[in-house]
DRENTORTOR-764080 format. One record per residue (C-alpha): residue in three letters; residue number from 1; x, y, z. Coordinates in steps of 0.001 Angstrom, whole numbers, plus 500000, padded with zeros to 6 digits. Example, Ala and Ser with C-alpha at 12.3 -4.5 7.8 and 13.67 -1.06 7.14 Angstrom:
2
ALA;1;512300;495500;507800;
SER;2;513670;498940;507140;
This chain:
387
MET;1;530058;504609;492235;
LYS;2;530719;501746;494464;
LYS;3;528809;501574;498337;
HIS;4;529810;500910;501169;
PRO;5;529378;497176;502395;
VAL;6;527472;497856;505145;
TYR;7;524555;498649;503280;
LYS;8;524810;494745;501567;
LYS;9;524763;493614;505535;
LEU;10;521269;495843;506027;
GLN;11;519299;494574;502693;
LYS;12;520038;491029;503621;
HIS;13;518891;491624;506636;
LEU;14;516128;493374;505854;
ASP;15;515548;490324;503418;
GLN;16;514287;488442;506905;
GLN;17;512017;490347;507611;
ALA;18;508095;489770;507292;
VAL;19;507612;491745;503568;
GLY;20;512054;490957;502523;
PHE;21;513681;493551;500617;
PRO;22;515259;490835;497556;
ALA;23;519034;491245;495910;
THR;24;518853;492301;491957;
ARG;25;521505;491651;489612;
SER;26;521953;495172;488923;
GLY;27;522932;496472;493063;
VAL;28;519806;499092;492232;
GLU;29;518317;498280;495878;
LEU;30;521999;499801;497729;
ASP;31;521330;502904;495945;
ILE;32;517699;503012;497220;
LEU;33;519197;502605;501005;
GLY;34;522260;504556;500632;
HIS;35;519425;507470;500005;
ILE;36;518437;506529;503654;
PHE;37;520902;505432;505145;
SER;38;524417;506654;505795;
PRO;39;526445;503785;506605;
GLN;40;526365;504020;510468;
GLU;41;522361;504675;510428;
ALA;42;522079;501259;508092;
GLU;43;524656;499333;511421;
ILE;44;522167;499797;513762;
ALA;45;518996;499128;511363;
CYS;46;520802;495184;510937;
VAL;47;520103;494856;515292;
MET;48;516200;496619;514714;
SER;49;513611;494461;514070;
TYR;50;509708;494559;512124;
LYS;51;508855;494248;515719;
PRO;52;508212;498052;517647;
GLU;53;510879;498579;520417;
THR;54;512044;500895;522535;
ALA;55;515759;502988;522729;
GLU;56;516796;500714;524994;
ILE;57;516100;497037;523638;
ILE;58;517938;498511;520347;
PHE;59;520977;499740;522318;
LYS;60;521577;496585;524175;
ARG;61;522874;495120;521265;
MET;62;524306;498125;519663;
GLU;63;526417;497838;522380;
PRO;64;529952;499439;522567;
SER;65;529944;500768;519393;
LEU;66;527283;503913;520850;
ALA;67;528219;505867;523900;
SER;68;524535;505960;524935;
VAL;69;520942;506007;524847;
ASP;70;520304;509338;524327;
GLU;71;522931;508724;521405;
LEU;72;521122;506295;519778;
ASN;73;517354;508008;520558;
GLY;74;519564;510644;517630;
HIS;75;520027;508578;515170;
LEU;76;517061;506930;515518;
ASP;77;514731;510175;514937;
ARG;78;517840;511277;512097;
ILE;79;517155;507803;509823;
PHE;80;513053;508449;511220;
SER;81;512773;511924;509719;
LYS;82;514191;510098;506330;
GLY;83;511787;507639;506044;
GLY;84;513380;504194;506836;
LEU;85;512268;503578;510145;
PHE;86;508462;503232;511698;
SER;87;507611;504911;515234;
LYS;88;505142;505262;517107;
VAL;89;504110;505835;520699;
ILE;90;503109;503006;522777;
ASP;91;502291;502908;526719;
GLY;92;503467;506169;526278;
GLN;93;506990;505216;525433;
ARG;94;508042;505373;521507;
HIS;95;509077;502514;519868;
TYR;96;510739;501890;516194;
ALA;97;510597;499237;513583;
LEU;98;512385;498492;510280;
ALA;99;509374;500055;507691;
PRO;100;509441;498008;504355;
LEU;101;510790;499469;501298;
VAL;102;506614;499409;500233;
VAL;103;504701;500678;502081;
GLY;104;506836;502492;504462;
MET;105;510395;503569;503681;
TYR;106;508736;505028;499742;
GLU;107;505566;506319;501140;
MET;108;507819;508325;503526;
GLN;109;509968;510153;501054;
LYS;110;507343;512991;500361;
ASN;111;510159;515461;500763;
ARG;112;513044;513850;499633;
LEU;113;512167;512538;496206;
THR;114;515073;512872;494243;
PRO;115;514995;512352;489997;
GLU;116;517766;509880;490600;
PHE;117;515453;508142;493924;
ILE;118;512749;508062;491233;
ASN;119;514159;506605;488642;
ASN;120;516264;503921;491003;
PHE;121;512626;503253;492850;
ASP;122;511228;502604;489016;
LYS;123;514223;500258;488689;
TYR;124;514308;498125;492079;
THR;125;510211;497769;492004;
GLN;126;509700;496580;488099;
GLU;127;512497;493781;488985;
ARG;128;510670;490022;488915;
ASN;129;512723;489751;492522;
PHE;130;510596;492543;494228;
GLY;131;507265;492254;491911;
ILE;132;507088;487828;492963;
ASN;133;508431;488672;496472;
PHE;134;505908;491487;497187;
LEU;135;502922;489449;496234;
SER;136;504011;485990;497808;
THR;137;503307;487263;501245;
GLU;138;500031;485436;503396;
ARG;139;498343;488286;503137;
PRO;140;499011;491547;500873;
GLN;141;500101;494718;503105;
MET;142;496429;496468;501750;
ARG;143;493374;495864;500986;
THR;144;490152;497600;499371;
ILE;145;486843;498636;500983;
PRO;146;483801;499921;498995;
ILE;147;483439;503408;498800;
ALA;148;480351;504543;501142;
GLU;149;477696;504960;498309;
SER;150;477761;501651;497374;
ILE;151;477196;499746;499857;
THR;152;473345;498678;501079;
MET;153;471319;497166;504087;
VAL;154;471233;493526;501645;
ASN;155;475325;493000;501795;
HIS;156;475692;492952;505699;
VAL;157;478722;494657;505339;
SER;158;481273;494052;509025;
PRO;159;482290;497114;510199;
PHE;160;486230;496658;509002;
ASP;161;484814;497650;505177;
GLN;162;483240;500083;506726;
VAL;163;485180;503734;506221;
THR;164;483069;506434;508309;
LEU;165;483320;503627;510756;
LEU;166;486672;502654;510685;
ILE;167;487211;506987;511058;
LYS;168;484908;507507;513713;
GLU;169;486022;504739;515481;
ALA;170;489705;505388;515052;
ARG;171;492338;506826;517988;
GLU;172;493797;510071;517640;
PRO;173;495614;511873;515856;
PHE;174;494773;512151;512061;
ALA;175;496966;513611;509695;
ILE;176;496524;513689;506400;
VAL;177;499092;513940;503661;
GLU;178;499903;514773;500266;
CYS;179;500070;511468;497435;
ILE;180;503287;509793;497469;
CYS;181;502456;508618;493651;
ARG;182;501141;511308;492255;
LYS;183;503787;513851;493925;
LYS;184;505941;511109;491606;
GLN;185;503816;511446;488578;
GLU;186;504336;514968;488978;
LEU;187;508069;515395;489609;
SER;188;507651;512723;486659;
GLY;189;505895;515101;483823;
SER;190;502766;513710;484200;
SER;191;499382;514703;485802;
CYS;192;497003;512914;487729;
ASP;193;493513;511907;485732;
VAL;194;490685;511840;488467;
THR;195;492218;514750;491465;
LYS;196;493563;517503;491247;
ARG;197;493967;517982;494856;
LYS;198;497015;516687;496310;
GLU;199;496306;515645;500741;
THR;200;493756;512532;499498;
CYS;201;495309;509962;501323;
LEU;202;494598;510176;505617;
THR;203;497286;508109;508171;
LEU;204;495810;507057;511948;
ALA;205;497000;506790;515342;
GLY;206;500461;506014;515858;
THR;207;501176;506371;511433;
ALA;208;499686;509779;512232;
GLU;209;501467;510853;515279;
GLY;210;504576;509743;512524;
ALA;211;503866;511822;510032;
ILE;212;502915;514975;511986;
HIS;213;506366;514533;513947;
LEU;214;508068;513537;510643;
GLY;215;506571;516925;508732;
VAL;216;504707;514659;505614;
GLY;217;501658;514847;507458;
ARG;218;499359;517855;508318;
GLN;219;497572;517669;511745;
ILE;220;493914;517509;511044;
SER;221;490166;516839;512636;
ARG;222;488496;513884;512583;
ASP;223;485492;515822;511187;
GLU;224;488011;517199;508586;
ALA;225;488987;513491;508101;
LEU;226;485568;512296;506923;
SER;227;484994;515672;504861;
ILE;228;488516;514738;503722;
ILE;229;487630;510648;502378;
GLU;230;484025;512118;501368;
GLN;231;485702;513989;498421;
ASN;232;488287;511222;497836;
GLN;233;484490;508745;497269;
LYS;234;482996;511707;494890;
GLU;235;485393;511982;492860;
GLY;236;486023;508210;492600;
LEU;237;489713;507411;494380;
VAL;238;489757;503617;495123;
LEU;239;489807;503312;499107;
GLN;240;492838;501093;500568;
PRO;241;493365;500851;504222;
SER;242;496757;499310;505583;
ASN;243;495278;495215;506276;
SER;244;493951;495934;509664;
GLN;245;490953;496088;511774;
GLU;246;492156;499545;513105;
PRO;247;493874;501350;509818;
GLU;248;497406;502910;510532;
PHE;249;496418;505175;507086;
ILE;250;493407;505237;504289;
CYS;251;495116;505194;501074;
SER;252;492484;506648;498394;
CYS;253;494050;506084;494639;
CYS;254;493746;505893;491221;
GLY;255;494642;504115;487706;
CYS;256;496484;506056;486303;
CYS;257;498725;506759;489976;
CYS;258;498710;505157;492046;
GLY;259;501396;502004;491932;
MET;260;499154;499620;493312;
LEU;261;496968;499727;490702;
ASP;262;499188;499802;488174;
MET;263;500672;496105;489372;
PHE;264;497197;495115;489982;
GLN;265;496434;496735;485705;
LEU;266;499678;494409;485574;
LEU;267;499063;490785;486661;
PRO;268;496308;487921;484117;
LYS;269;494792;487257;488248;
PRO;270;495421;490186;490696;
LEU;271;492683;489210;492863;
ASP;272;494743;486122;493594;
TYR;273;497351;488196;495557;
TRP;274;494341;490805;497291;
ALA;275;492362;491374;499664;
SER;276;488797;492277;498469;
ASN;277;485023;491297;499896;
PHE;278;483202;492584;496718;
HIS;279;482519;492147;493037;
SER;280;479834;494432;490883;
THR;281;477505;493153;489250;
VAL;282;475241;494609;486397;
ASP;283;470757;493837;485972;
VAL;284;470825;493715;482192;
ASP;285;467613;494675;482843;
LYS;286;468212;498431;483600;
CYS;287;472056;499241;482131;
ASN;288;471509;501419;478511;
GLY;289;475287;500987;477951;
CYS;290;476293;504534;479005;
GLY;291;479537;504116;479621;
VAL;292;479797;505747;482718;
CYS;293;480922;502988;484749;
GLU;294;484209;502365;481728;
THR;295;485160;505816;481999;
ARG;296;484753;505517;486194;
CYS;297;486327;501602;486765;
GLN;298;490356;502818;487594;
VAL;299;491141;499228;486799;
LYS;300;489876;498389;483271;
ALA;301;487329;495484;485337;
ILE;302;484173;497198;483472;
ARG;303;483613;497406;479762;
VAL;304;480942;498191;477754;
ASN;305;479861;494750;474864;
ASP;306;479988;496286;471812;
LYS;307;477060;493682;470165;
SER;308;475098;493597;473069;
ASN;309;476088;497094;474473;
LEU;310;475822;496199;477775;
ALA;311;478607;497078;480983;
GLN;312;480847;493149;481567;
VAL;313;482606;493608;484770;
ASP;314;485267;491058;484571;
ARG;315;484931;488620;487825;
ASN;316;489330;488499;487491;
LEU;317;489791;492525;487666;
CYS;318;487057;493612;490063;
LEU;319;488163;494733;493503;
GLY;320;485105;495574;495224;
CYS;321;485343;498999;495277;
GLY;322;482004;500682;494246;
VAL;323;483474;503806;492525;
CYS;324;480957;502808;489423;
ILE;325;477915;502082;491440;
PRO;326;476374;506035;492719;
THR;327;477074;507574;488914;
CYS;328;475811;504893;486896;
PRO;329;472291;506676;485735;
LYS;330;470454;504042;485427;
THR;331;470888;502057;489084;
ALA;332;472125;498915;486658;
LEU;333;475363;498327;489122;
SER;334;475258;496954;492876;
LEU;335;478223;495289;495099;
GLU;336;477606;492079;495635;
LYS;337;479146;490152;498786;
ASN;338;482351;487291;498059;
THR;339;481590;484299;498585;
CYS;340;484451;484071;501641;
GLU;341;484790;486770;503155;
ILE;342;488578;488256;504436;
GLU;343;488645;488897;507397;
PRO;344;491763;491039;508436;
PRO;345;493669;490773;511415;
LYS;346;493125;493340;514708;
ARG;347;496811;495547;514099;
ILE;348;499194;495808;511816;
GLU;349;501622;494403;513967;
ASP;350;498829;491311;513950;
LEU;351;499724;491142;510309;
TYR;352;503673;491514;509503;
ASP;353;504113;488558;512789;
LEU;354;501156;486602;510434;
ILE;355;503585;487951;506819;
MET;356;506180;486676;509087;
GLU;357;504951;483147;510218;
LYS;358;503721;482362;506944;
LYS;359;506973;483686;504757;
LYS;360;507560;481844;501358;
GLY;361;510989;480174;500712;
PRO;362;512475;480074;497356;
LEU;363;510024;476579;496459;
GLY;364;507083;478962;497365;
LYS;365;508064;481898;494839;
LEU;366;508767;479598;492450;
LYS;367;505245;478418;492486;
VAL;368;503752;482041;492593;
THR;369;505917;482632;489132;
LEU;370;504849;479592;487591;
LYS;371;501279;479977;488643;
MET;372;501466;483667;487086;
ALA;373;502622;482672;483555;
VAL;374;500268;480420;483342;
ASP;375;497593;482649;484418;
ALA;376;498708;485250;481834;
ILE;377;498531;482402;479081;
ARG;378;494924;481261;480336;
THR;379;493676;484632;480475;
GLY;380;495278;486318;477260;
ARG;381;496727;489021;479790;
THR;382;500581;488477;479034;
GLU;383;501886;492012;479096;
ILE;384;504159;490680;482675;
LEU;385;505478;488287;480991;
LYS;386;506980;490344;478489;
ARG;387;508222;492652;481461;
């Protein structure tokens, strides 16, 4: 079915935003936009930005096509309810901003997932254009932080890498949401190998307020948030907050369902595109080769060597999540801090400004493509070349 031409206009506009939304030969991205925006709503989105703005400011760009700010507010709320926009209250006024596909529109489709949308999303995110664009940002949208039990006093962990402190100091409200990746797996006929719980992803502050308003999140107390995150850590889920010192969300991810960790495992040198400040190390004098850490690792970064019968950590793959550490029966694993600490921007708005400021053009993306091909050959991890 031929899509309204406004969706092509919106695709080009979204591609000019911080994260981008590249076109493909198949045009499947237009089907994704059609799932979320009506033609009139797409026209409204075309005058918006990734920066949060009030309806009054947006309305000035829409005149005379809309009669009033109240009419615009109705449209904005409908787009927001379908996951096409971010919305938060700033200084007592509701603001709206364009959301990227990931992390953004897709995660807000919890109540709107259909087989057709899942098929279109998978088709689009497996396209080379999407992958290179997603990996070409100056900073990733998410980062990995250690689970609490893996941290010791010798680690000198900064506040932004301590999940308990992040939650204790976060601005309310809190909302727990069902993991969109596990729901997608379930609808596709598969189940998670790590947890049977559905509500594992935590939203905070403005994002939580939006999730509650949308009905995709259940409001919880700070103590409940701490309890859920503690259970997530015990089950072996990887903690991935938004890449800001004041996080808007904390995802708890598994290697079998999470789209981010799936992409991570596909890349030849994924840590070149990831934000993490730690890595695991093995004390060979303690290790007995039991393999618990190998089973526990969500990204296949630890293997027990067949010859030495000792665990080995692949530094090209280790996220520094610490999931392997508390279950080691011989306490042979520990976290070490990376040589250079990556300090995230203070707020998520600052993150998008930084991404926008350092946005790569065609030459920059070509360099990323060539680097990935060379890394694949050098490491022998060539699966990405086949795709």
